[in-house]
C-alpha positions as CSV (number, residue, x, y, z in Angstrom):
1,M,-5.4,-31.1,-73.5
2,A,-4.9,-28.2,-71.1
3,I,-6.3,-29.1,-67.6
4,D,-8.6,-26.5,-66.1
5,P,-8.5,-26.7,-62.2
6,R,-11.9,-25.3,-62.3
7,L,-13.1,-28.8,-63.1
8,L,-13.1,-29.4,-59.4
9,T,-16.1,-27.0,-59.0
10,L,-18.3,-29.0,-60.8
11,P,-20.8,-30.9,-59.0
12,V,-19.5,-34.4,-58.0
13,A,-22.6,-36.0,-59.9
14,E,-21.5,-34.3,-63.2
15,L,-17.8,-35.4,-62.6
16,T,-18.8,-39.1,-62.0
17,S,-21.0,-38.7,-65.1
18,R,-18.4,-37.2,-67.4
19,L,-15.6,-40.0,-65.8
20,A,-18.2,-42.7,-66.7
21,S,-18.7,-41.8,-70.2
22,G,-15.2,-41.1,-71.1
23,A,-15.6,-37.6,-71.4
24,L,-13.2,-37.0,-68.6
25,R,-10.4,-39.1,-67.4
26,A,-9.4,-39.8,-63.9
27,S,-6.0,-38.5,-65.0
28,D,-7.6,-35.2,-66.0
29,L,-9.1,-34.7,-62.5
30,A,-5.9,-35.9,-60.6
31,E,-3.9,-33.0,-62.5
32,A,-6.7,-30.5,-62.0
33,S,-6.6,-31.6,-58.1
34,L,-2.6,-31.5,-58.1
35,M,-2.6,-27.9,-59.6
36,R,-4.9,-26.6,-57.0
37,I,-2.9,-28.2,-54.3
38,A,0.3,-26.4,-55.7
39,E,-1.5,-23.1,-55.6
40,R,-3.1,-23.3,-52.2
41,E,-1.2,-26.0,-50.1
42,E,1.8,-23.7,-48.9
43,A,-0.9,-21.1,-47.6
44,V,-3.6,-23.5,-46.3
45,G,-1.5,-26.6,-45.1
46,A,-4.1,-29.4,-45.4
47,F,-2.1,-32.4,-46.0
48,A,-0.1,-34.4,-43.7
49,W,1.0,-36.7,-46.5
50,F,1.0,-36.1,-50.2
51,D,2.8,-37.8,-53.2
52,A,2.1,-36.4,-56.5
53,E,3.4,-39.4,-58.3
54,F,1.5,-41.7,-56.3
55,V,-1.8,-39.8,-57.3
56,R,-0.9,-40.0,-61.2
57,R,-0.1,-43.5,-60.6
58,Q,-3.5,-44.1,-59.1
59,A,-5.3,-42.2,-62.1
60,R,-3.5,-44.2,-64.8
61,I,-4.6,-47.3,-63.3
62,L,-8.2,-46.2,-63.1
63,D,-8.2,-45.0,-66.6
64,E,-6.7,-48.3,-67.8
65,W,-9.6,-50.0,-65.9
66,R,-12.2,-48.1,-67.7
67,G,-10.3,-48.5,-71.0
68,R,-10.9,-52.2,-70.7
69,G,-14.6,-51.8,-70.3
70,R,-14.7,-52.9,-66.7
71,A,-17.6,-52.0,-64.3
72,L,-17.1,-48.8,-62.5
73,G,-17.6,-47.7,-58.8
74,P,-19.9,-45.0,-57.9
75,L,-16.9,-42.7,-57.2
76,H,-14.6,-43.9,-59.9
77,G,-11.7,-41.2,-60.6
78,V,-13.2,-38.6,-58.1
79,P,-10.4,-37.3,-55.8
80,V,-11.1,-37.9,-52.2
81,A,-8.7,-36.8,-49.1
82,V,-8.8,-38.8,-46.1
83,A,-7.8,-37.7,-42.4
84,D,-4.7,-39.0,-41.2
85,T,-6.4,-40.9,-38.3
86,I,-7.6,-43.4,-40.9
87,D,-5.3,-46.2,-41.9
88,T,-4.0,-46.4,-45.3
89,G,-2.2,-49.7,-46.4
90,R,1.4,-48.7,-47.2
91,V,0.8,-45.1,-46.8
92,P,1.8,-43.2,-43.7
93,T,-0.7,-42.7,-41.1
94,R,0.9,-40.8,-38.2
95,N,-2.3,-39.9,-36.2
96,G,-1.3,-36.1,-35.8
97,T,1.3,-37.0,-33.2
98,P,5.1,-37.4,-33.5
99,A,4.7,-40.9,-31.6
100,D,3.6,-42.1,-34.7
101,A,5.9,-40.4,-37.0
102,E,7.2,-43.7,-38.7
103,R,3.9,-45.5,-38.9
104,V,3.1,-47.2,-42.1
105,P,0.0,-49.4,-41.7
106,E,0.0,-52.9,-43.7
107,A,-3.6,-53.1,-44.3
108,D,-6.4,-50.4,-45.1
109,A,-9.1,-49.3,-42.6
110,A,-12.6,-50.3,-43.5
111,I,-13.2,-46.6,-45.1
112,M,-10.2,-47.1,-47.3
113,E,-11.5,-50.5,-48.4
114,R,-14.8,-49.0,-49.4
115,L,-13.2,-46.0,-51.1
116,R,-11.0,-48.2,-53.3
117,A,-14.0,-50.4,-54.4
118,A,-16.1,-47.4,-55.2
119,G,-13.1,-46.4,-57.5
120,A,-12.1,-43.3,-55.5
121,L,-8.7,-41.7,-56.3
122,L,-6.7,-40.9,-52.8
123,I,-5.2,-37.7,-53.2
124,G,-3.6,-37.7,-49.6
125,K,-3.8,-37.8,-46.0
126,T,-5.1,-34.6,-44.4
127,E,-3.9,-32.9,-41.1
128,T,-5.7,-33.7,-38.0
129,A,-5.4,-32.8,-34.3
130,E,-3.0,-34.6,-31.9
131,L,-4.6,-38.0,-31.9
132,G,-7.7,-36.6,-33.2
133,Y,-8.2,-34.6,-30.1
134,R,-8.0,-30.9,-29.7
135,Q,-4.3,-29.6,-30.1
136,P,-4.6,-27.6,-33.5
137,P,-2.5,-28.9,-36.4
138,R,-0.7,-26.9,-38.8
139,T,-3.8,-26.2,-41.1
140,R,-5.1,-22.8,-41.8
141,N,-8.4,-21.4,-42.8
142,P,-8.6,-21.2,-46.6
143,V,-10.9,-18.1,-46.4
144,N,-8.6,-16.4,-43.9
145,K,-5.3,-17.8,-42.9
146,A,-5.1,-15.7,-39.9
147,H,-8.3,-17.6,-38.4
148,T,-8.7,-21.3,-37.3
149,P,-10.1,-24.1,-39.4
150,G,-11.4,-25.9,-36.5
151,V,-9.8,-28.9,-34.9
152,A,-9.4,-32.7,-35.5
153,S,-10.6,-33.1,-39.0
154,S,-9.8,-29.7,-40.0
155,G,-7.4,-30.8,-43.0
156,S,-10.1,-32.3,-44.5
157,A,-12.7,-29.4,-44.1
158,A,-9.9,-27.0,-45.5
159,A,-8.9,-29.2,-48.5
160,V,-12.5,-29.3,-49.8
161,A,-13.1,-25.5,-48.9
162,A,-9.7,-24.4,-50.7
163,G,-11.0,-26.6,-53.8
164,M,-8.1,-28.9,-53.6
165,V,-10.5,-31.9,-53.7
166,P,-14.1,-32.1,-54.1
167,L,-14.6,-34.7,-51.4
168,A,-12.9,-35.8,-48.1
169,V,-13.3,-37.9,-44.8
170,G,-12.8,-37.1,-41.2
171,V,-13.9,-38.4,-37.9
172,E,-16.4,-36.7,-35.3
173,G,-16.0,-37.1,-31.7
174,G,-17.9,-34.1,-30.9
175,G,-17.6,-31.2,-33.3
176,S,-14.5,-32.7,-35.2
177,V,-16.4,-32.7,-38.6
178,I,-19.3,-30.2,-38.0
179,G,-16.9,-27.4,-36.6
180,P,-14.3,-27.3,-39.1
181,A,-16.8,-27.6,-42.0
182,A,-18.7,-24.6,-40.5
183,Y,-15.4,-22.7,-39.9
184,C,-14.0,-23.1,-43.3
185,G,-17.3,-23.0,-45.5
186,S,-17.9,-26.7,-46.8
187,V,-20.8,-29.2,-46.2
188,G,-19.9,-31.3,-43.1
189,Y,-21.9,-34.5,-42.6
190,K,-21.9,-36.8,-39.6
191,P,-24.5,-39.6,-39.7
192,S,-26.1,-41.6,-37.1
193,F,-23.8,-43.5,-34.9
194,G,-22.9,-46.7,-36.1
195,S,-23.3,-46.0,-39.8
196,I,-19.9,-46.2,-41.1
197,P,-17.5,-48.8,-39.8
198,R,-14.4,-47.6,-37.7
199,R,-12.2,-50.6,-38.2
200,G,-8.8,-49.3,-38.7
201,T,-9.5,-45.9,-37.5
202,L,-8.0,-44.4,-34.6
203,A,-10.1,-45.1,-31.4
204,L,-10.6,-42.3,-29.3
205,A,-13.9,-42.5,-27.6
206,P,-15.9,-45.7,-29.1
207,S,-19.1,-44.5,-27.6
208,L,-18.8,-41.3,-29.7
209,D,-16.4,-41.8,-32.6
210,T,-18.4,-41.4,-35.8
211,P,-16.7,-41.0,-39.2
212,G,-18.1,-38.1,-41.3
213,V,-17.7,-36.7,-44.7
214,F,-17.1,-33.3,-46.3
215,A,-18.3,-31.7,-49.7
216,A,-19.0,-28.8,-51.6
217,D,-22.8,-29.6,-51.5
218,V,-25.3,-32.1,-49.9
219,E,-25.3,-34.2,-53.0
220,G,-21.6,-34.8,-53.0
221,A,-21.9,-35.7,-49.3
222,A,-24.7,-38.1,-49.7
223,M,-22.7,-39.8,-52.6
224,L,-19.5,-40.3,-50.6
225,A,-21.3,-41.3,-47.6
226,E,-23.4,-43.9,-49.3
227,A,-20.2,-45.7,-50.6
228,L,-19.1,-45.8,-46.9
229,F,-22.2,-46.9,-45.1
230,G,-22.7,-50.7,-44.1
231,Y,-22.0,-53.3,-41.6
232,D,-18.5,-54.5,-40.5
233,A,-18.0,-57.5,-38.4
234,A,-15.2,-55.7,-36.5
235,D,-17.2,-52.9,-35.6
236,P,-20.2,-53.7,-33.1
237,A,-21.8,-50.4,-33.6
238,T,-22.7,-51.2,-37.1
239,S,-25.8,-53.1,-38.0
240,H,-26.5,-55.7,-40.6
241,A,-29.9,-53.7,-41.5
242,P,-29.7,-52.3,-45.2
243,H,-28.5,-48.9,-45.3
244,P,-30.4,-46.2,-46.9
245,R,-30.0,-45.0,-50.5
246,L,-28.7,-41.6,-49.5
247,L,-28.0,-40.1,-52.9
248,D,-31.5,-40.9,-54.2
249,A,-33.1,-39.3,-51.2
250,A,-30.8,-36.3,-51.2
251,R,-31.8,-35.8,-54.9
252,S,-35.6,-36.6,-54.2
253,T,-38.2,-33.6,-53.6
254,P,-39.8,-33.7,-50.1
255,P,-43.5,-34.8,-50.4
256,V,-44.3,-31.6,-48.7
257,R,-42.2,-28.6,-47.7
258,P,-40.1,-29.5,-44.8
259,T,-40.9,-28.1,-41.3
260,F,-37.8,-26.9,-38.9
261,A,-37.7,-26.7,-35.3
262,L,-35.4,-23.6,-34.3
263,V,-33.7,-25.1,-31.2
264,R,-31.2,-22.7,-29.7
265,T,-30.1,-25.1,-26.9
266,P,-29.0,-24.0,-23.2
267,F,-25.7,-22.8,-24.6
268,W,-27.4,-19.8,-27.0
269,D,-25.8,-17.4,-24.8
270,Q,-22.3,-18.5,-26.3
271,A,-23.5,-17.8,-29.7
272,S,-22.1,-14.6,-31.4
273,D,-24.4,-11.9,-32.4
274,D,-23.9,-12.7,-35.9
275,V,-24.9,-16.2,-35.4
276,Q,-28.0,-15.1,-33.5
277,A,-28.9,-12.7,-35.8
278,A,-28.5,-14.8,-38.8
279,L,-30.3,-17.7,-37.6
280,G,-33.0,-15.4,-36.6
281,E,-33.3,-14.3,-40.3
282,L,-33.2,-17.6,-41.6
283,A,-36.3,-18.6,-39.4
284,E,-38.0,-15.5,-40.7
285,H,-37.5,-16.6,-44.3
286,L,-38.9,-20.0,-43.6
287,A,-42.0,-18.5,-42.1
288,E,-44.5,-21.1,-41.0
289,R,-42.3,-23.9,-41.8
290,C,-40.1,-23.1,-38.9
291,F,-41.2,-23.0,-35.1
292,E,-39.4,-22.5,-32.1
293,A,-38.8,-25.3,-29.4
294,E,-37.0,-25.5,-26.3
295,L,-35.1,-28.3,-24.5
296,P,-35.5,-28.9,-20.8
297,A,-33.0,-27.2,-18.3
298,I,-31.4,-30.7,-17.7
299,F,-29.8,-30.5,-21.1
300,S,-27.6,-27.6,-19.9
301,E,-25.4,-30.5,-18.2
302,C,-24.9,-32.4,-21.5
303,E,-21.7,-31.0,-21.8
304,I,-20.5,-32.3,-18.2
305,H,-21.9,-35.8,-19.2
306,F,-20.3,-35.8,-22.7
307,E,-16.8,-34.7,-21.3
308,R,-16.8,-37.3,-18.7
309,V,-17.5,-40.2,-21.0
310,L,-14.9,-38.8,-23.8
311,E,-12.2,-38.5,-21.3
312,A,-12.9,-41.8,-19.7
313,E,-12.8,-43.6,-23.2
314,M,-9.8,-41.8,-24.2
315,A,-7.9,-42.7,-21.0
316,R,-8.6,-46.4,-21.9
317,S,-8.0,-46.1,-25.9
318,L,-4.9,-44.1,-25.5
319,V,-3.3,-45.8,-22.6
320,G,-0.5,-47.3,-24.8
321,Y,0.5,-43.9,-25.7
322,G,0.5,-42.6,-22.3
323,Q,2.5,-45.4,-20.8
324,R,5.1,-46.0,-23.6
325,R,5.5,-42.6,-25.8
326,G,4.2,-40.1,-23.1
327,E,6.9,-37.8,-24.0
328,F,5.9,-37.2,-27.5
329,L,2.3,-36.2,-26.3
330,S,1.5,-32.4,-25.5
331,A,1.0,-31.4,-21.9
332,P,-2.9,-30.7,-22.5
333,L,-3.3,-34.1,-23.9
334,R,-1.4,-35.9,-21.0
335,E,-3.3,-33.8,-18.6
336,T,-6.7,-34.9,-20.4
337,L,-5.6,-38.7,-20.2
338,E,-4.8,-38.2,-16.4
339,R,-8.1,-36.7,-15.8
340,G,-10.0,-39.5,-17.6
341,G,-8.0,-42.3,-15.8
342,A,-9.1,-40.7,-12.6
343,I,-12.9,-40.8,-13.4
344,L,-14.5,-43.6,-11.2
345,A,-16.5,-46.5,-13.1
346,R,-19.8,-45.4,-11.3
347,D,-19.5,-41.8,-12.6
348,Y,-18.7,-42.9,-16.4
349,L,-21.6,-45.3,-16.3
350,A,-23.9,-42.7,-14.8
351,A,-22.9,-40.3,-17.5
352,K,-23.3,-42.9,-20.2
353,D,-27.1,-43.4,-19.0
354,W,-27.8,-40.0,-20.0
355,Q,-27.1,-40.7,-23.6
356,S,-30.5,-42.5,-24.0
357,V,-32.1,-39.9,-21.9
358,Y,-30.9,-37.1,-24.3
359,R,-31.9,-38.7,-27.4
360,A,-35.2,-39.4,-26.2
361,G,-35.8,-35.8,-25.3
362,I,-34.6,-34.6,-28.6
363,M,-36.6,-37.2,-30.5
364,A,-39.9,-35.5,-28.8
365,V,-38.9,-32.4,-30.8
366,L,-38.1,-34.2,-34.1
367,D,-41.6,-35.7,-33.8
368,R,-42.9,-32.5,-34.6
369,C,-40.6,-31.5,-37.7
370,D,-38.3,-32.8,-40.4
371,A,-35.1,-31.5,-38.5
372,I,-33.9,-29.4,-35.8
373,L,-32.1,-25.9,-37.0
374,T,-29.4,-24.6,-34.7
375,P,-25.9,-23.1,-34.9
376,A,-23.0,-25.5,-36.0
377,A,-20.4,-23.3,-34.0
378,P,-20.8,-20.3,-31.7
379,G,-19.9,-18.2,-34.3
380,P,-17.5,-17.8,-37.4
381,A,-14.0,-19.0,-37.1
382,P,-12.0,-17.3,-34.1
383,E,-9.0,-15.4,-35.0
384,G,-5.4,-17.1,-34.2
385,L,-4.6,-20.6,-34.9
386,D,-4.3,-21.6,-31.3
387,N,-8.1,-21.0,-30.6
388,P,-9.8,-24.2,-32.5
389,G,-13.2,-22.9,-31.3
390,S,-15.8,-24.3,-28.9
391,P,-17.8,-27.7,-29.7
392,V,-20.6,-26.6,-27.5
393,F,-23.1,-26.6,-30.3
394,N,-21.9,-30.2,-31.4
395,C,-21.5,-32.4,-28.3
396,L,-25.0,-32.7,-27.5
397,W,-25.8,-34.3,-30.9
398,T,-22.7,-36.4,-31.0
399,F,-23.3,-37.6,-27.5
400,A,-27.0,-38.7,-28.6
401,G,-25.9,-40.5,-31.5
402,L,-27.7,-38.4,-34.0
403,P,-27.2,-37.6,-37.6
404,T,-26.1,-34.0,-38.2
405,I,-25.2,-31.9,-41.3
406,T,-23.9,-28.3,-41.4
407,L,-24.4,-26.1,-44.6
408,P,-22.3,-23.2,-45.4
409,L,-25.4,-20.8,-45.9
410,L,-24.5,-17.8,-43.7
411,E,-21.6,-15.2,-43.6
412,A,-20.4,-13.1,-40.6
413,E,-19.7,-9.5,-40.9
414,N,-16.1,-10.1,-41.3
415,G,-16.6,-12.3,-44.4
416,L,-16.1,-15.6,-42.8
417,P,-18.7,-18.5,-43.5
418,M,-20.8,-19.6,-40.6
419,G,-22.8,-23.0,-40.8
420,V,-26.4,-23.8,-40.5
421,Q,-26.5,-27.0,-38.6
422,L,-29.5,-29.6,-39.2
423,V,-30.3,-32.4,-36.8
424,G,-32.3,-35.3,-37.7
425,R,-33.8,-38.7,-36.0
426,F,-31.4,-41.6,-35.5
427,G,-31.3,-43.6,-38.4
428,E,-33.2,-41.4,-40.7
429,D,-29.9,-40.1,-42.5
430,A,-31.9,-40.2,-45.7
431,R,-34.7,-37.9,-44.7
432,L,-32.1,-35.4,-43.0
433,L,-30.0,-35.2,-46.2
434,R,-33.3,-34.5,-48.5
435,T,-34.5,-31.9,-46.1
436,A,-30.8,-30.3,-46.1
437,R,-30.5,-30.2,-49.8
438,W,-34.3,-28.7,-49.9
439,L,-32.7,-25.9,-47.5
440,E,-29.8,-25.5,-49.5
441,Q,-31.5,-25.1,-52.8
442,T,-34.2,-22.8,-51.2
443,V,-31.6,-20.3,-49.8
444,L,-29.1,-20.4,-52.7
445,K,-32.0,-19.8,-55.3
446,G,-33.7,-17.2,-52.9
447,E,-37.0,-18.9,-53.1
448,T,-39.6,-18.1,-50.6
449,S,-41.2,-20.6,-48.3
450,E,-44.7,-20.0,-49.3
């Protein structure tokens, strides 16, 4: 049977249904993904590690598993790419740095354990920034290779946007999921802090690090995230509380039409004309379902507090790299670690105190709506691969630990995608996904808000 790479454009829910029924084999999807990678990888550069025979071998095992009538996981046979800061047993995990060029972990990260348990097909490890921070990797924007794909988890965002895989995983530390998704034109979802365990994932800033997912639509993001949610004894940020049924919630119809609060944040003057105009038009489209809300002036200092916590925790988490393998690190990263190491404990703790203050202020807005509507990035992807863009529209929500999702609903005058970011209440990820899918369907179908 001839394999059509357009299989990968089908909704993930349809792919899983076909795989479960036997109408589609894991080997078929694997070959479709390999064909797309052969077509686009040279131009995009999304993968840090990739082995076609490894992919085919996994697919054969998954097909044999189904052929024996065994129970199937929710992602059985679905191709997934994973950022190179997430340990994968007996597969290179190089953390985006030559310091780890020979690193091959023995054990899987918690994320990989859950992907395997769900039956996912690992396609490869995606490019990431140096130690997951801000030095751009070699990945290029799949929409226009002269423009940045963002930074950190950009390989995962680009792999999904280029149609190489339907799903991918990355890690958010302050724009590392939402930014690349917005620039490349995919859905990027960062759940509430502590939702997905981080055991086996490179620790950058433990107070901020949050694994997230990429997909072509909200339903796909919900399906992947649900397979990853849950408690892990090795990650104190996770909870014993049962996690929400994200996929069912995303598919459900809101009991009433959602209400949105357009929050420009104190950084609105950094948004491009394209972003400002597009967000304004979207608010007009939503009519009475959208109102404007302002954050207190003190929120303008969030970037300072965020950077202080980030750099202090990076200096502690990455001290081994600086002390023993500093010659492999870029000058900007060495400077960041030195700066973080010089932060006084009292200043770090004072900055951390602001996390709960900001969250409380944002929750006061969320008491009046279903989700906050705000830019995902200052504009479309900047030109040039050395300019990864600014996380200024992401750090506040990450600092407060709130769930966010970006939808590729807008387009700049130059044809590049722009993301619409929605922010939800802490722990109410299911509601956020339901609201996001409603907005996704409303805009894509051209419905009105009356």
